Each structure stands twice: as C-alpha cells, then as structure tokens.
N, C-alpha and C positions, 0 to 999 in steps of 0.2 A: 434673635428668636422671633418666631411668629407671634402675633398678638394672641393672648390667652383670655378666655372668658372666666370671670370669677364668680358668676352667679352659681350658687350651690344647688339650686333646685334641679336643673336638668342632669347634674352629675351625682345626685345623692345616692342612687343605687351603686354607682361605681365606687364612691368614697366609702360607703358602708362595706362593700366587698374588700376594699383595700385595708380598711381598719380591721376587719375580721382576719384578713390574711396576715397582717403584721402581728396580730395577737397570737397567731398560731406558730408553732415551731417550724422552722424551715427544714425541709427534707433534702439533704444533699444528693446529688447524682452519684452513681458509682462509675468511676472512670475506667471503663473497660474497652474503649475503642469504638463505642457506638456513634452513629451519625444521628443528628437531630435536625428536624425541619420545623419551622414555624410557618403555618399556612393560614391565610386570612381570606377565604373566598367570600365571606359576608361582612368584611370590615372589622373582624375581631379574630386575632390569631389564636390558634391552638398549636401546642408543641407536640410533635410526633417523633417517635423513634423509628428510624428507617431500617428496614430489614429486607433481605432477599429470600423469598420462600424456597425452602428445600423441596417442596412438592411441585411447584410450578416454575421456579426460576425467575419469577416476576417480583418486582419491588412491592412491598406492602408498607403501609403507614399504621403504626400502632399509637393511638392517641394517649397522651399522659392523662391521669385521672382528673386533674383540675379542670380540664376543658378550656373554653375560650377565656382569654384574659381581659377582654373589654377594650382592647386597642390593637393596632397593627404593629407587630414587632419588626424591627429592622436593626441592622448593624450588630447582630448577635455574635458572641464568642464565648467559648468555654474557658473557665478559670480553674485550673487544677489546684490552686492554693486552697480553695474552699469547696471545690466541686459544685459550683453554681454557674449558671449561664448569666451573662450580663448583656443587656440589650437596651435599645432606645425605642421610645414611642415615636413612630414615624411622623406623626403630626406635630408634636410639641417639642421633640428632642429631649424629653425627660428620661432619666436613667432608671432602669429597673433591674432587680435580681429575679431570676427564674429558677425555682428549685426543682428537685427531682420528680415532684408530682405535677410539674407544669404550671404551678401557681406563680403569680407575679407580685413582687414586693417593691414599692416605690422607694427610690433613693433621692428624688428631687431633681431639679434642673442643675446640670453641671455648670459650675461657675465659669463665665466667659465663653459659653457655648455660642459659636457664631450662627447667624441666621443662614439657612440653606434650604434649597428646594427639597432635598431628601438626603437620607443617610443610609443607602441600601447595603453597603458593604462593611463588614466588621469582623474583628477577631480580637481575642485577648493576647497580649504580648506573652512570649514564653515565660518571662519571670513573674507573670501575674499582676504586674503593676498597672498596666494601662489597658483600657478598652480602646482599640485603634479602629477608627471608622473613616470612611471616605465620604466626602460630600459631592453630589452629582447634581448638576442643574441642566434643565432643558430636555429631560427625558432621554429617549433612545438616541436622538440626534444631538444631544448636548455634549457636555464635557465633564470630566472628573476634575473638580476644582482644587480640592485640598485634602490633606490627611490630618485628622484630629486625634490627639492623644488625651483621653479622659482618665485622670488619675483615680484609680480605685482605692488607693490607700489614704490619701489626704482628705481632710474634712472639706465638705462642699464639692468635692470631686472636680477640681479645676481642669479646664480644657485648654490645651495648647495646640495651635493651628500652624501647619506648614503648608504654604500654598504651592500648587503645582504650576509650572510654566504653562503657557497656552498650549492646549492639546486637543485632540479630537478623538475622545475615547468614551466608552461607557462601561464602567466596571461595577458589577452588581454584587460581587462578594469577593472576599480575600481570605487567605489562610496562611498561617505561619508553618513552615516545615519544621517538625520536631527534631530533625537530625542536624540542621545547621542554622535555624532561625530565619531563613530567607522567607520573605513575604511574597506570595504569588497571588495573582488575580486573573480573571478571564475578561478580556475586552470584547464585549458583544458587538461593538460597532465594527471592529476590524477583524473579528473572529480569530483571535490569537491569544495564547498564554503570555502574560506579562510578569515582570519582576518589579516590585516597587521598592525603591530606595527610600527608607523611612527617614534617614538623616538629612538627605539633600532634597527630598521632595521631587524625585524623578520617577517617571514611568518608563521602564526599559522594555524593549520588545526584541529580544534576541532570537525569537522563534518565527518560523514561517507561519502564515495564516493556515488554518485548518477549517475548510468550509463544512465540516460535519457539525460543528458546534454553532448554536444560535445564541439564545439568551440563557446563560447558566446562572441562575439565581442563588445557587448554593455550591460552594467548593469547600472541601475538607480533606484532612490527612488522616492516615492511620499511624501507628507507632513505628512502622517500618519506613516512613517517609513516602509512602505511596499516595498519590494525589487522585482524588475523585471529585465528581461534580454531579449535580442533578439539575436538569434544565431541558431546554428544547433543542431539537436539531435545527439546522439552518433552514429557514423558510417555512417552518411549521409554527403553529400557534401555541399549543399546550406544552408546558414544561413537564414532560412525563418520561424522560430518558435518563438512565443512570450511566455515566461515563467513567472510564479511567483515563488519566492524562499522563503521558510520558513527560517527565520533567526535563529530560535531556533533548527531546525533539519538539515538544509542544503538540504532539499528535494525540488525537482523541480516539478512543475505542469504545463502542457501544457495548455495555455489559448486560443490561437488562432494561425493561420498560416497566412503568407503573402508573399510578394515578396522576392526574394533572395536579400541579401545585401552583395555583395562582397566588400572587403577592407573597412569595416565599422568601425565607432566608434560612441559612443553615450553619451548623458548626459541628465540631466533634471534639472528643477528648483524646488526642493522640499521646498525651504524656502518661503513658501507662506501660504495662508489660503485655506483649502479645507473642504468640507462638504460631509459626507456620510449619506444616509438615508435608513434605513431598516424598515420592518414592521413585527410584530409578533402577531398572526400567519400569515403565508403567504396565508392561505386559511381559510375563516370564513363563517358564516351563518348570515342571517338577524337577527337584534335585538341583536347581540352579540357585545362584545367589542374587539377592537384590539388596539395595541400601536405602534406608529411610534417613532423610535429612530433616533435622529439627532446627529451624532458624528462630532464635529467640531475640526479640527486640526489647530492650529496656530503655524506654524514653521517659522514665519517671523522674529523672534528675538526680538519682542517688542509687547506690548499691543496694540491692534487695537481698537481705540476709536470711539464711536458714530456710531456703526453699526446698521443696520436694518435687522431683520429676518422676513421673511414672507412666509407663506404657505397657499394655498387654497385647502382644502380637497374636495373630490368628493361631489357632491350635496347630501345633506341629511346626510352626515357623520358628526354628531355633536360632538363637543369636550365635554368630561366629566371630564377630569383631565389634569393638566399641571405640569410637574416637570421641573422647570427652574433654573439651577445653574448659568446662565450667567448674570442674572439681567436684567436691562432695564425696560421699561414700555410698557404694552399692550395698544396700541392706537387704535386697531381695532380688532373686533372679540373677540375670547376668549371662555369661557365656554358657552355652549348652541348654538354655531354657528359652521360653517364649515370653518372658517377663523381665522388665527392667525397672527398678526403683532406686533412685539416687537421692539421698538425704543430705542436709547441711550444705546446700549449694549457696554460695555467695555470688549472686548474679551481677556482673559489672554493668556499667552503663554502656549503651551501644548495642551492637549485634554480636551474638555468639552462635556457633554452628555445631550442633551435636550430631554425630552420624552413627547409625547402628546398622550393621550388615547381618542379614538372616539368610538361612537356607530354606528353600521351599521343600516341603515334604513330598515324598512319592505319593502319587494318586491325587494330588490336589488339582482342583478344577473349578473355575468360576471366579466371581468377584469377591474379594476379601476386603473388609473395611475395619479400620480401628482408629482411635484417637488417643492422643497423649494428654496428660494434665500436668500443670505446674502449680502446686499448692503452696500455701504459706504467705501469699501476698497480703498486704495491708487491706483492711476492710474497704478503704476508699478506692482501691484498685480491683475490688471484686473478689478478693481472697484466693481465687483460682483462675488460671488462664487455660482455656481449652484449645487444643491445636486446631488450626484452620487449613483447609486444602486450598493452596493458592491458585489452583487450576480453575476454580469457579469463583463467581461473584458472591456466592452464599457465605455468610459469616459463620465461622466455627463449625464447619461441616467436616465429616470424616474423610480420611485419605483412602483412596481405593487402588487396588492392584488387581489385574486380571491374570489368572493363571490358566494357560491353555494347555491342552494335551499335546504331547510331542508328536508331530507329523510333518512330513516333508513332501512336497509336490513339485515335480519338474514339468508336468504336463501343461502348465500355463504358459510355457515359453515356446517360441516358434521352433519347429523341427526341420525347417528348411533353411540352409545357410546360403545366401546369395553370394555370388563372386565378389570379392573385395570387401565384404562386410564381416561383422562379428556378432555373435549372440552372447549376451551376458546372462548366465544362469545365476539368479539371485533369489533363492526360495525365501519366503517370508516365514521365519522361525523365530519365536520369542526367546532367543538365547540358545545355549548349547555349543558343543565343539563340532567343527566341520572337518570331514575328511573326504576329499574328492578322489576320483579314480586315477588322477595323475599324481597323487601324493600331496597336493597342496591342501592347506588348512584354513584358507580364508572363507568368509561368508559368501563369496561369489566366485564364479569361474568364467573367464572370457574364452569363448570358443571361436576359433578361426578356421577350422577345417571339419569336414564331416567325420562321423564316427559315433560310438556309443560312450555315453558319459554317465557316471553315477556318483552319488554322494551319500554319506552316512552322517547323521547328526546324532550326537549322544550327549546326555546329561550324566549326572552322577549315578543314575539308576535306570535310565531308559535309553533306547536307541531307535532310530527310524531311518530307512533308506529309500532311495528312489533312483530310477534310471530313465534316460531318454536317449533315443537314437536320432541323430541329426544327419540328414542327407545333404549333399552338395551338388545340385543340378548344374548342368553345363548351359551357359548362355554366353554367346559371343555376337558381336555386331561389328560390321565394317561398312564404311561408305566409299571405300576405294581411295585412289590417289586424288589429290587436288586437281581441279580442272580449270581450263581456260575456255572462254567463249567470246566471240566477236560481239561488239555492241549491236544489239538488235536481234541477235540469234537466241533461240531457246534451247534448253536441255532438260533432261529428266534425271532424277536421282533414284538409284536402284540399290537399296541396302542389301547386304549379305548377312543372313541371320542363321545361327545354329542354336537350337533350344527347343523347349516344349511349347508348341502352339496351344491355343490361339494367342496371337500377339496383339498388343495395343500399341499404337504409334502416336508420338507427340513430337512434332517438328517445331523448332524455335527459329524464327527468322526475323532479324532486326530490321531488314529492309522491306518486309511485307510484300514479297514478290512470289512466294510459293502459291501454287494453285490450290493447295489444301494443307491443313495442319495435322490431320489424323489419318491420312491414307498411306498406303505402303510406298508409293512412288509418285511424288508430286513433280510437276514441271515448274520451270522458272524462266523468266526473261529479264535478267538483271541489267541495270544501267550502270551499276557501280560494283566494285569489289566487295565481297562479303563472306561471312562465315555462316554455315547452316548446321544446326544441331538436331540430332535425333535421339529421343529416349524411347526405348522399346521395353515393354513389360511383358513377361511370359506368363504361362498358366500358373506358375508357382508364386507369382507376385514379385519376382526378381526383376530388376531394371538394369539395362545396359545402355551406355551412351557412347556416341561417336560424333565426330564433326567433319566437315569438309569445307575447304576454302575454294571459292570460285572467283577467278580473276577475269575481269572484263577487258578485252583488248579494244581500245578505242581508236579506230581508223579515222583520222581527220583529213585524209587525202581527198582532194577534189581536182578533177581534170578539166581544164579549160583550153580548148585548141588555140593554137597561135595563128590559124588561118582557116577560112571556110570559103566555099564556092557555091553561092546560091544560084545555080544554073538549071535547076529542075531535073537533074539526072538521078535524084534519089540518094545521092551520096554526098554527105557533108554540106547539105543545103542550108542548115541553120546553125547559129551559134548559141550554145546552151551549156550549163555546168553539168558535169558527169561525175558519179561516185560509185563505189562498189554496191552500196545499197541506196535507195532513194532517200534523200534528206530534204527537209524543208528549206526553201530559199526565200526568205522574206522579200528580197529585192534584187533585181538585175537591171543595171543601167549601162548604156553604151553612149559614148561621146565622140564627136569629131576631135581632130587634133587641136582645134581651137576652143574646145570645151563646150560645144553646143550639144545639148542632149538630143539624141536621135532615136533612142529606144528606152522604154522602161516597162518592166513586168514585176508585179508584186504577188506575194503568196503563191509562188510556184514551187515545184519540186525538182531536184536534180534528175537527170536522165529523161526529162520530158521534152523531146524535140519540138512538140507542138506549141510550146510556150516560149521557144527561143526566138532569136532575132534572125529575120530572113533577108537582111541587107537593104531594107527599104525604110523610108521615112515619110509618113503621111501619104502612103500609097505610091510614092515615087521611088524609083530605083536609084540607089546611091552609087556614085562612082567608086571604082576600086581604090584602095588605099589603106592606110593604117588608122585604126580606130582604138580608143581606150575603153576599158570597161571597169565596173565595180560590181561585185556580187557578194552578198552575205548569205552564209549557210548556217542554219541552226540544226545541230545534230540531235539524236534521240534523247540524250541526257541533258539537253537544254543549253549546251555549250554553243556559242555563236562565234564563227570565224569569218573574217573579211578577206576577200581576195581582190586584187587589182592588177591590171596588166594591159597589154596591147594585143590586138587581133588583126590579121591581114585579110581584107575582103578582096577576093580574086574573082574576076569576071572572065 
C-alpha cells in the first residue's frame, strides 16, 4: 500500500463526515437496471445515475443527493445481495460502501491489499462475494498487472491477487455478464473488447480492434446481457459518448452523447427483472394485424412469484391472439379487447417471450404509443418493471407504431422499359393483400415487356388501386462485321443505330488508339489486334451495346535485290531495302567477300534510294562482284527483323 498520513488535523472534516455517515442508516439502491457513474472533476467523486433524455436523446447525469464523497472513487461494482455499491479510494486502496443516496461508508483497508499505481476497473462478482478489481501501472501506456479479489463477506475483507502474464494493455473498467458470468473489459490501448479469465489470470482478445472506441472508463450490462460503455471516441479527449457493444463481434455503436466524465468509473445492477417491448411491423395500415413482442429478462437469480403483467393497447386495437409461455391467469381483457392483464405469473430465470397479436381498427392513422408493466416484484427490484423500446437508447420509453392510410402509387417507377431489362414494380405499402393484373399476389411484380399494369391492395376494410402504362421503345445498334487492317493503315468505325435520337456515344478502347471516345464515327490506326466497344444511349435513357474486333495484318516482308547496276541510267542504280510501306531501318551495312566494310547507313527508311549504296567506297568505284549485306528493319509496332544476304554488283 501507499504510505498513509496519520495526522488527524488535515482529515478532521472528512473523519467527521464519515462518523456522521456511519451513524446514519444506509439507504440501499433499487436494482432496476440503472447505470451509475462516479465522476471526480475536482478530486472528489459524486455518484450520478445515467439516463438518456426522452426529450433530446442525449445523456444526462442525475447526481445522487449526498454529493461529493471526499475522495476519488475507483474500481466500483454493484452488489445485488445488499443493493449497495462497493468501491475503492483511488489514492489509498481503502474499501467503501456507497448507498442509494450516494453517501460513502468506510470499511477499512482490505487485508493483504497489494501496492499498486491505480485500481481503475472493478465489478462485484455475480454471487456478491468479491469486489473484483484490476491493478494498472504506467498509465495509458502501461499494463494491466493483476486481478484482485476482495472478500466482501469475511472480516477485514482479505484480498487475493492473481497476476497477469506480461501484457501491453490498459483496461479501465470491467463488468460481469449476468447471463453467463463472463467478465468483459475494454482495452483502451489496443482498442478492443477483451474477456478476462478470472481463474487463470488471462486477458483474452478474441475480437478485432474497433477504432471507434478510445478510453472507456465505464462499462456495464443490463439484465438482457446487453453491454454498454461510457467514454471517449478514439482520438478525442472528453469521455462524453454512450456506446453499445456487440459481445459477439466486439464492435461499438454510438448511441448518444452527453457531458464529459473526467476521472470516472461506472457500474450497473443487471441482476434484476427488465422488459423490452417491440412491435412488428413498425408501420401498418388499418384492418391489418401486427404483433407486440414482450421480452422479459429475469436475471435476479431466482424465480419471481406472483407477478402481474398488464398492457392496454391503443383504442380499437383488438387482441386476436396471445402466445403466453409464462403462464398465469388472464383476469381482465384478452381476445376481442384492447387490454390484457395476466396475474399469478411465476417468472422463471432467464428470458421469456410473450407475444400478443392485435388488429388495427378502420380509420386509424398516426403514431400510437403504449407501455406494459410487470408488477409484484420485490421492493429491492423496484416493485414494477416498465417496458422499454429496444429501438432507442432511452430507458423505459414507450413502443411506437405508425398507422398509415391505405394508398398505392405506381407513378414512382419508370414507365419506359429498355430492351433486355426489367422494371420491378414494388409499391411501398405498410401491409395488405396484393392482387396484380396478371393474377399474381406478391408484393412486387417484375415487368419484362411493355403494356398496362395495375394492382389492388386491400386490407380487411379498405382497398386502393393504381395503374401504370409501360412503353417499350426500339433501340438497336450494330458495328458490322469484324474487320482487318494492314499495319500502318487507318479505318473509321460507322455504327448503325435505330432508335429515338438524340444519341450519346461512349466508346471503350483498351489500346487507346481511337480518335475520340464520344463521337459517332471515330478513326483508328492500330498496331495490334483489339476489341472496340460502343455504348449508345437514346432519348429515353436506354442503352445499347455492341463491339467489333479489328485484326491487324502485319506484313514483315522486305525486298532486297540480288543485283544492281550503278551505271547512271536511272534504273537499279542503288542497293537499298524496299517494303510495301516505308519502315525504319536503323542500320544497313555492305561488306566485301573478305568481310571489309565498304558501306554503312544508319537511321534510314526502306524505299529511300537516296540513302542506298551506289557501289562506291570512299569515293572510288568498286569492281563488279558479289558483296554481302546486313540490314535491320524496325516495323511500326516496334518489332525488329534482321536480314542478311548477297548482292551482285554489275558494271
């Protein structure tokens, strides 16, 4: 433990406060699923109940009446055995009880409590025997060193420590899952949900990191086993964001924002009875049916006897079916009414699902709200559980359904059917029975040809119809037969189009040789074989496509005469390479039969007799005879071919 000062003078006000508190009767909390935060912006924690405002949807903190406790609270957890919060003084490690008014009652220093830099994370074990805390050293870049079990039942509250192996984590709060006792925490250093093995002292990280979460100083469960947290988003300073956390994936969802919570710690009492109420569908029409589902979680650890369930549905919403797995007796309302009261329910542990189907009355329109109650709970559980709408982060809010008037509209869908396509008519109607003009009864109709189509949607008391006429314009496109072109030649592409102008053109060319990509008739001078695609869109927005293949014929033939007569008669006076089209010739060399170089020309072109050999060497006329040559020709596509042979010089 850290060294403590025993001079009474500076601590006299605090000691007097503690003495007065211990003389006062402790006021237990009511375990009804509330979340609590201890916040110490000025070095003294105040305990707040956390709520989400129905008016604004933002988080609000409601301070408990006792106010600041005189020290910084850490490692706090809710104990359902006595409905009190247990926590540590972050500076001394002393153990305290915190009651429902937020007042702190000292329990002394746990026996064998190890020295530690801080105890930021804590929760009470599901059986209520231990306050389980983590010790962390080194701050944010430090490590979670050990897990400490403080016995809340034994005298002097002995502490047992299980060390973690070397790790690189920073876990600032933990919470036990009420459904299976698994201990979860949030590692702020690695931004991921972790599972803590309390027996072997292991921090397991089976989830992928989620960079939405930063420092989550408070994590807590509800009775359904849903995990929540309050803290900061990654990269932000203030802890002002309320998250839900998916236990199966480790992913975070931002539910609401609220005040900043510096130096905070949190806990909840999930060992209670809670009820969620949802409706399917959430939007309906008059004279249709909808079903309310009441999911009841009993995490109190025992069967709750003699409960009373009651719900009053909106006026005219008459019950048509009840699926009741929890038993009891219907003492009021039931089938044919808008009220249901079930008494003498013995609610088992775990989850139960009650379903009630109702029929919406004729003429109903707008938003309808209602809540159910579950009465007869023990005083420590709040005596009554009010249903909560799981679609919102607001606790204990009513469940809403929107009843819309029956209408159907087909005008929102395209009325032009392009060739080869289909239009799916799927009007947005909140329920009802469909009858299409082709006799089908599904909620949508796939249209593949033009014509008139109609639908009638009916409920038990109303009907609505709509009709749409779909035209099928003609659009065809052809680029003709595939073509061949000699290497170096050009050609133009001329599409044949039938349809409604004006047309827009989009050519696709992987070789990038087209003269344009949006004109009707581009030209091209390809060096290689390729495909060319055209997309034509007409005035109706329909698009047709065609393609054409162009094969490039690559003539590699080069003519080199086997004799020439440089006599000045204008015929066959020079030796030079010849081809169908001029090609680059990087080099032309002529040798005697003994290998002596007598002529060399570089960077010439075929068919250029001015750069050929005239039968001389250094200005001297060479004698007739057989000479050898070497010539290289580079064709337009970059291919180089080497030619070698003999030529007869004739005088």
